[in-house]
C-alpha positions in Angstrom: 16.0 10.9 11.5 13.6 11.4 8.6 9.8 10.6 9.1 10.1 8.0 6.4 13.0 6.1 8.2 11.4 5.9 11.3 8.2 4.6 9.6 10.5 2.2 7.8 12.4 0.7 11.1 8.9 0.0 12.7 7.9 -2.0 9.2 11.1 -3.5 9.5 10.3 -4.9 13.0 6.7 -5.7 12.3 7.0 -7.6 9.0 10.3 -9.4 10.0 8.7 -10.8 13.2 5.6 -11.6 11.7 7.2 -13.7 8.8 9.8 -15.2 11.0 7.5 -16.0 13.8 6.3 -19.7 12.4 10.0 -20.6 11.6 11.2 -19.7 15.4 8.1 -21.9 16.8 9.4 -24.9 14.7 12.7 -24.4 15.9 12.5 -23.6 19.5 16.1 -24.3 20.2 17.7 -22.0 17.5 19.0 -18.7 18.7 17.6 -16.9 15.7 15.7 -18.2 12.4 18.1 -18.1 9.0 16.9 -14.6 7.6 15.5 -14.9 4.1 17.9 -15.0 1.2 17.1 -11.9 -1.2 17.9 -11.9 -5.0 17.5 -8.8 -6.9 17.5 -9.0 -10.4 17.2 -5.9 -12.5 17.4 -6.0 -16.4 18.7 -3.3 -18.6 16.0 -1.6 -20.6 13.5 -4.3 -20.1 10.2 -2.7 -21.4 7.2 -2.7 -19.6 5.1 -4.8 -22.3 8.2 -6.9 -23.5 6.9 -10.5 -21.9 4.6 -12.9 -22.8 2.3 -12.6 -19.6 1.8 -8.8 -21.0 0.9 -9.9 -24.4 3.8 -9.6 -26.5 3.8 -12.4 -29.2 7.3 -12.0 -30.4 9.2 -12.7 -27.4 9.7 -15.7 -25.6 9.4 -15.5 -21.7 8.4 -18.4 -20.1 9.9 -18.3 -16.9 9.2 -14.8 -16.7 5.4 -15.7 -17.1 5.7 -18.6 -14.6 7.4 -16.2 -12.2 4.4 -13.5 -12.7 2.0 -16.5 -11.8 3.9 -17.7 -8.3 4.4 -14.3 -7.3 3.2 -10.6 -7.3 3.0 -8.3 -10.2 3.1 -4.6 -9.2 1.5 -2.9 -12.0 2.3 0.8 -11.0 6.0 0.8 -10.3 8.3 3.9 -11.2 12.3 3.7 -12.0 14.4 6.3 -10.0 15.5 8.1 -12.9 15.2 7.2 -16.8 18.7 6.4 -17.5 20.7 3.6 -16.1 23.4 5.4 -13.5 20.8 7.4 -12.0 18.4 4.7 -11.3 21.2 2.9 -9.9 22.0 5.3 -7.5 18.3 5.6 -6.6 17.7 1.8 -6.3 21.2 1.6 -4.1 20.7 4.2 -1.8 17.3 4.9 -1.2 17.0 8.7 -2.1 15.1 10.2 -5.1 16.6 12.3 -7.8 16.6 15.7 -6.0 18.8 14.1 -3.3 21.2 11.5 -5.2 24.9 12.5 -4.9 25.3 10.8 -8.5 22.7 12.3 -11.2 24.9 12.1 -14.3 25.1 9.3 -16.6 28.3 9.6 -18.0 29.4 6.2 -17.1 31.7 6.4 -14.1 30.7 9.6 -11.8 30.6 8.0 -8.3 28.2 8.2 -4.9 30.1 9.7 -2.2 32.3 7.4 -0.2 30.4 7.5 3.3 26.8 7.0 1.9 25.1 3.6 2.9 24.0 1.1 0.3 21.7 -1.8 0.0 24.9 -3.6 0.5 26.3 -2.0 3.3 22.9 -2.2 5.0 22.6 -5.9 4.7 26.2 -6.5 5.4 25.6 -4.8 8.7 22.8 -7.4 9.4 25.2 -10.4 8.7 24.3 -11.1 5.1 26.9 -12.4 2.5 26.6 -9.5 -0.3 27.3 -10.1 -3.9 26.7 -8.2 -6.8 27.1 -9.3 -10.6 26.6 -7.2 -13.8 26.7 -3.6 -14.3 27.7 -1.1 -11.4 27.1 2.4 -12.8 27.7 4.4 -9.6 31.4 4.6 -9.4 34.2 3.7 -11.8 37.3 2.4 -10.7 39.3 4.8 -8.9 36.3 6.6 -7.6 34.5 6.8 -4.1 31.7 4.5 -5.5 33.2 1.6 -5.7 31.2 -1.6 -4.8 33.8 -2.9 -2.3 33.5 -0.2 -0.1 29.8 0.0 0.1 29.0 -3.0 1.3 29.6 -5.6 -1.3 32.0 -8.6 -0.5 32.3 -9.2 -3.9 31.3 -7.4 -7.4 32.2 -9.0 -10.7 31.1 -7.3 -14.0 31.3 -3.6 -15.3 32.1 -0.7 -12.8 31.7 2.0 -15.7 28.5 1.5 -17.9 30.2 2.6 -21.1 32.5 -0.4 -20.6 29.1 -2.3 -20.4 28.4 -1.5 -24.0 30.0 -4.3 -25.1 29.6 -7.9 -24.5 32.8 -9.1 -25.5 35.5 -6.5 -23.4 39.0 -7.8 -22.9 38.3 -7.6 -19.3 36.0 -7.6 -16.4 36.3 -6.5 -12.9 36.1 -8.1 -9.7 36.4 -5.8 -6.5 38.5 -3.2 -8.7 40.9 -5.8 -10.0 40.8 -6.7 -13.8 39.8 -10.3 -14.8 41.0 -10.8 -18.4 38.5 -12.7 -20.8 40.1 -15.4 -22.9 40.0 -14.6 -26.6 38.4 -11.2 -26.3 40.6 -8.5 -28.2 37.9 -6.0 -27.5 38.2 -4.6 -31.0 34.6 -5.3 -32.1 31.1 -5.2 -30.2 30.5 -8.5 -32.0 33.4 -11.0 -31.8 35.0 -12.5 -29.1 35.1 -16.1 -27.3 34.4 -15.1 -24.0 30.8 -13.4 -23.4 30.8 -11.2 -20.6 27.2 -12.1 -19.3 27.7 -15.6 -19.4 31.2 -15.2 -17.4 29.1 -12.8 -15.0 26.3 -15.1 -14.3 28.2 -18.2 -13.9 29.8 -16.5 -11.1 26.5 -15.3 -9.5 25.5 -19.2 -9.4 29.0 -19.9 -7.4 28.1 -17.2 -5.0 24.7 -18.5 -4.3 26.1 -22.1 -4.2 28.9 -20.6 -1.5 26.4 -19.1 0.7 23.6 -21.6 0.3 24.0 -22.1 4.2 23.8 -18.5 5.3 21.9 -15.5 4.6 22.8 -13.6 1.3 22.0 -10.8 -0.8 22.6 -11.5 -4.7 22.2 -8.2 -6.7 22.1 -8.7 -10.2 22.0 -5.7 -12.3 22.2 -7.7 -15.7 23.4 -5.8 -18.9 21.1 -7.4 -21.4 19.1 -6.7 -23.1 20.5 -3.6 -23.5 24.0 -2.9 -25.2 25.5 -3.5 -28.7 23.7 -6.7 -29.3 26.7 -9.4 -29.6 25.8 -13.0 -29.1 27.4 -16.4 -29.3 26.7 -18.0 -32.6 25.8 -21.4 -30.8 24.1 -20.0 -28.2 20.5 -21.8 -27.8 18.7 -18.6 -27.4 20.2 -17.0 -30.6 19.2 -20.3 -32.5 15.6 -19.7 -31.6 15.6 -16.5 -33.6 18.8 -16.4 -36.1 15.9 -17.2 -38.9 13.2 -14.5 -38.0 12.8 -12.5 -40.8 13.2 -9.2 -38.9 15.6 -7.0 -40.9 14.0 -3.6 -41.2 14.6 -0.4 -38.9 18.2 -2.1 -37.4 21.5 -0.8 -36.8 22.7 -4.4 -38.1 20.6 -7.3 -40.1 20.6 -9.2 -36.6 19.7 -6.4 -34.0 16.4 -7.2 -33.5 16.6 -11.0 -33.4 19.6 -10.8 -30.9 17.7 -8.5 -28.7 15.0 -11.1 -29.0 17.5 -13.9 -28.4 19.2 -12.0 -25.3 15.5 -11.5 -23.6 15.4 -15.3 -24.1 18.6 -15.9 -22.5 17.8 -13.8 -19.6 14.5 -15.9 -19.3 16.6 -19.0 -19.7 18.9 -18.0 -16.8 16.0 -16.9 -14.3 14.6 -20.5 -14.8 18.4 -21.7 -13.8 18.5 -19.7 -10.6 15.2 -21.1 -9.7 16.2 -24.6 -10.2 19.5 -23.9 -8.5 17.4 -22.6 -5.4 15.1 -25.8 -5.4 18.2 -27.8 -5.7 19.8 -26.4 -2.6 16.3 -26.5 -0.9 16.4 -22.5 -0.2 13.6 -21.8 -2.5 11.1 -21.5 0.1 13.7 -18.9 2.3 14.4 -16.9 -1.0 13.0 -13.6 -2.3 13.5 -12.6 -5.5 12.6 -9.1 -7.2 12.5 -8.8 -10.9 12.1 -5.4 -12.3 13.8 -3.1 -15.4 16.0 -0.4 -15.0 14.4 2.4 -16.5 11.7 3.0 -19.2 11.8 1.1 -22.6 13.5 2.2 -25.8 11.8 2.2 -29.1 14.6 0.4 -30.9 14.1 -1.1 -34.2 10.9 1.1 -35.5 9.4 0.2 -38.6 6.6 2.0 -40.3 4.5 -0.9 -39.3 5.9 -0.7 -35.9 6.7 3.2 -35.3 6.4 2.4 -31.5 9.7 0.0 -31.8 9.8 -3.6 -33.3 8.6 -5.2 -29.7 6.7 -2.1 -28.5 8.3 -1.9 -25.1 6.0 0.9 -24.0 2.7 0.0 -26.2 0.2 -1.7 -24.9 -0.9 -4.6 -27.2 -4.6 -4.7 -25.8 -5.6 -1.3 -25.8 -3.2 0.4 -28.1 -2.3 2.9 -25.3 1.4 4.0 -25.3 3.5 5.3 -22.4 4.7 8.8 -23.7 8.3 9.0 -25.0 10.7 6.6 -23.4 14.5 6.1 -22.2 15.7 9.8 -21.1 12.4 11.1 -20.5 10.3 11.8 -17.3 7.3 11.2 -19.4 5.4 7.9 -18.4 7.6 5.9 -21.1 10.9 6.9 -19.4 10.0 5.9 -16.1 7.4 2.8 -15.9 8.9 -0.6 -15.3 7.7 -4.2 -14.9 8.0 -5.2 -11.5 7.5 -8.7 -10.2 8.2 -10.3 -6.9 8.3 -14.0 -6.2 8.7 -15.8 -2.3 7.0 -19.0 -2.1 4.3 -19.1 0.8 4.9 -15.6 1.8 3.8 -13.8 -1.3 0.4 -14.8 -3.0 0.7 -16.8 -6.5 -0.7 -14.7 -9.1 -1.7 -11.4 -7.5 -1.4 -7.9 -8.8 -1.1 -4.9 -7.1 -1.6 -1.2 -8.2 0.5 0.2 -5.3 2.5 3.4 -6.3 6.0 2.8 -5.6 9.4 3.9 -6.9 12.9 3.0 -6.3 13.7 5.2 -3.3 11.2 2.5 -1.9 13.6 -0.6 -2.4 16.0 0.2 0.6 13.4 0.1 3.5 11.3 -2.7 1.8 14.5 -5.0 1.7 15.0 -3.6 5.5 11.8 -4.7 6.5 12.5 -8.3 4.6 15.7 -8.8 6.6 14.8 -7.2 9.6 17.4 -4.4 9.1 18.1 -0.9 10.4 17.6 1.0 7.5 19.5 4.3 6.9 17.4 7.7 6.4 15.8 7.6 3.0 13.2 9.3 0.6 11.4 5.9 0.5 8.5 3.6 2.2 8.5 0.0 2.4 5.9 -1.5 0.1 6.6 -4.9 2.0 2.9 -4.6 3.5 1.6 -4.7 -0.1 3.9 -7.8 -0.8 2.6 -9.8 2.0 -1.2 -8.7 2.1 -0.8 -6.7 5.1 -2.9 -3.8 5.8 -1.8 -0.3 6.5 0.3 0.3 3.4 2.2 3.9 3.6 1.9 6.0 0.4 4.1 8.9 -0.5 2.6 12.4 -0.4 4.7 12.9 -3.6 7.2 11.3 -6.0 9.8 13.2 -7.6 12.4 12.9 -10.4 14.6 15.1 -12.5 17.0 14.4 -14.9 19.1 16.9 -17.5 16.7 20.3 -17.3 13.5 18.0 -16.8 11.6 17.9 -13.6 8.4 15.6 -12.7 6.2 15.4 -9.6 3.5 12.9 -9.1 0.7 13.1 -6.4 -2.0 10.7 -6.4 -3.2 10.7 -10.4 -1.7 14.0 -10.8 1.6 14.4 -12.4 3.4 17.6 -13.3 6.3 17.8 -16.2 8.4 20.5 -17.2 10.8 20.3 -20.0 13.7 22.0 -21.2 11.7 25.0 -22.2 10.7 25.7 -18.6 7.0 25.5 -18.8 4.7 23.2 -16.6 2.8 20.6 -18.0 -0.4 18.8 -15.8 -1.8 15.3 -16.7 -4.5 13.5 -14.8 -2.9 10.1 -15.3 -6.0 8.5 -14.2 -7.7 9.6 -17.3 -4.8 10.0 -19.4 -2.0 7.5 -19.2 -0.6 8.8 -22.7 0.1 12.2 -21.3 -1.8 13.8 -24.3 -4.0 16.2 -22.8 -2.3 19.1 -20.7 -4.5 20.3 -18.0 -2.8 22.8 -16.4 -5.1 26.0 -17.4 -8.0 23.6 -16.1 -6.5 22.7 -12.4 -4.1 25.6 -11.4 -4.0 24.8 -7.6 -2.7 21.4 -8.5 -0.2 22.4 -10.7 0.8 24.8 -7.7 0.8 22.5 -5.2 3.2 20.4 -7.3 5.4 22.7 -8.1 6.2 23.6 -4.8 6.8 20.2 -4.0 9.2 20.2 -6.5 10.9 23.0 -5.2 11.2 21.4 -1.9 12.5 17.9 -3.4 15.6 19.6 -5.2 18.7 19.9 -3.1 22.1 20.9 -4.9 24.1 17.8 -5.8 26.8 16.8 -3.6 28.9 14.2 -5.6 31.5 12.0 -5.0 35.1 12.0 -5.7 37.6 10.8 -8.5 40.9 9.7 -7.4 42.7 8.3 -10.0 41.4 9.7 -13.2 43.7 7.6 -15.2 42.3 4.4 -14.0 38.7 6.0 -14.7 39.4 6.8 -18.2 41.1 3.3 -18.9 37.8 1.4 -18.3 35.8 4.0 -19.8 37.4 3.5 -23.2 37.4 -0.3 -23.4 34.0 -0.6 -25.2 34.9 -0.2 -29.2 33.2 2.8 -30.1 35.0 4.8 -33.1 36.8 7.1 -31.0 38.2 4.4 -28.7 39.5 2.0 -31.3 43.1 3.3 -31.9 43.4 3.4 -28.3 42.6 -0.3 -27.8 44.6 -1.3 -30.7 47.6 -0.2 -29.0 46.8 -1.4 -25.7 45.8 -4.7 -26.8 49.0 -5.1 -29.3 46.8 -5.4 -32.4 48.3 -4.1 -35.7 
């Protein structure tokens, strides 16, 4: 067993016993206190500075801002990868990019059949497990489908290219197609059933159904990413439809719909918390809220060259995380990260503890008192609960499409497709503008050695039914898919 796994098991025992002790004393005749519910919300491409509490004045996020005031904001959180599929693999399996079985971002590539996930870990602990949104680590007809990896129920998109449209002909429930009424699937912007609203409704049903037992509700939502289609009568759209935002967009309304999507998500976060209070389980539910990878500079204009909403631009200092989605510079990896648990996590607290997505599995294991599989992560539960002796990583590691990055304390080494290594001191240069490789050759040498140690050849999952996998992959109405969709839908 890896050393990290041993630390995880010890932390799980200490943290859960400590949290459960008060409840167990007050229910002396109960065999065991109910373990906490866990809701994990991951927003697609939500940028670090795309919320009101981070200084953004264009986007309306009152519930997210309140969430930050009621919980902890972790300022130094990194995604597991700079794109959708691999970062989900890191989150769900607890592995960094050098050990993951799924390192592509093609939409359907799977993890291996035998791999443990957050779902299987918590299911073994007696949790009801449900996922609602974009899966991304195994299309239908592969070894990576969620119902074979510990999820009692998954409803949404299995293939993330399928998730490029909010008006698909169907969604997937445990590998079975669920038609969406009134959606011919021929346009990104038109249809009668908005997929995200259907996904959200199913998640609320899951929470209600399992209110009397411990549950894990995984919400990898597609908004605000996607091709931006929203219902004309959506109340969030009504807030932004008349904004004079037209430049730098694919269509006239894209920036407006993006803003409406973020408000829609904010609105739904408020609905979830209201439901927890109605069911009287808010105090026994921990909610995680984060982005899936670094922001994208959508809708840039000459006046706003870093993207219309400046996802990686600090509005107070003018500093910008370098690059964005797809890159292993800071802009592709830094994510917003908030955690709320009334009575357990100090309100309005802020931590600069350095963490990344391999740490999620051991952290949830600690919260649930679960046995954690061997991972590359370290639980940050001590930080969440104000406990001492928070373990830290000797280094963090990423790789993606010819890029490699390693972080050790304030140092970060980056190698791009050219093959040359760069070195940055993030304590002095968060924008990664000053390559100090020549000034600190010993530091760079150490980081390169760590990168070599961290990388293993990939052992991918399997595709069993390519025809089925291809069917879902072709559902988004991209130009090359339109004839296929017209034929399969019976449209003229």
